[in-house]
C-alpha positions, 0 to 999 in steps of 0.5 A: 499499500504505502509503495502504490503510494509513492508511485503515485505521488511521484506521478502527480509531480510528474508533467503532464502530458499536453499542454498547460496554461501555466506552460503557455504562461512561462514560454510568453513571460520568456519572450517577453524577457527577451523584448525588456532585455532588448529595450534595455540595451537600446537604452543603454547605447543611447545613454552614453550617445544623449545630453543625461547630467548623469548617464552613469548612475542611470546606466547602472540603474539600467545594468541592475535591471538586465541583471535581474532580468537574466536571472529570472531568464535563468529560472524560467530555462529551469523550469522549461526544462523540467516543463520539457519546454525547449524553444525552436525558433523565433521570427520577427513579423511586420505585426508581431513575433512568432515564437514554435516550442515544443513542449512534452513533443509536441510542437507549439506556436505563441504569437504576441502582437508587438503592441501587446509586448510593448505595454508589457516590457513598458510593465515588466520595467516599470516593477523591476523600478519599482522592486 
């Protein structure tokens, strides 16, 4: 009886054999953080060429956020490994970003419009500044 309980407990901890909403949220967050990194890279480059009075201060703030984004991306990649998710391809389209990924053997597609990515990346950066 105890062995059967242990086996059932292990099965509950394994990833399901199908795509869950949580899996899709993980992929969307990872894609969003990639865009956030691009925005931060751009802004750090621009910081040195502008007439900002304290460029080193602002650049260090942006680099600090970059470090936190990289840590979150690394944590998401660990979750991908546990959930059986692998990103295969990312395509920039005129009106959005399409990502193809494999989730437990099944090929999936995630499409995010640029308007969504712009608004959500701004919100994500605001959250990093707040915390």
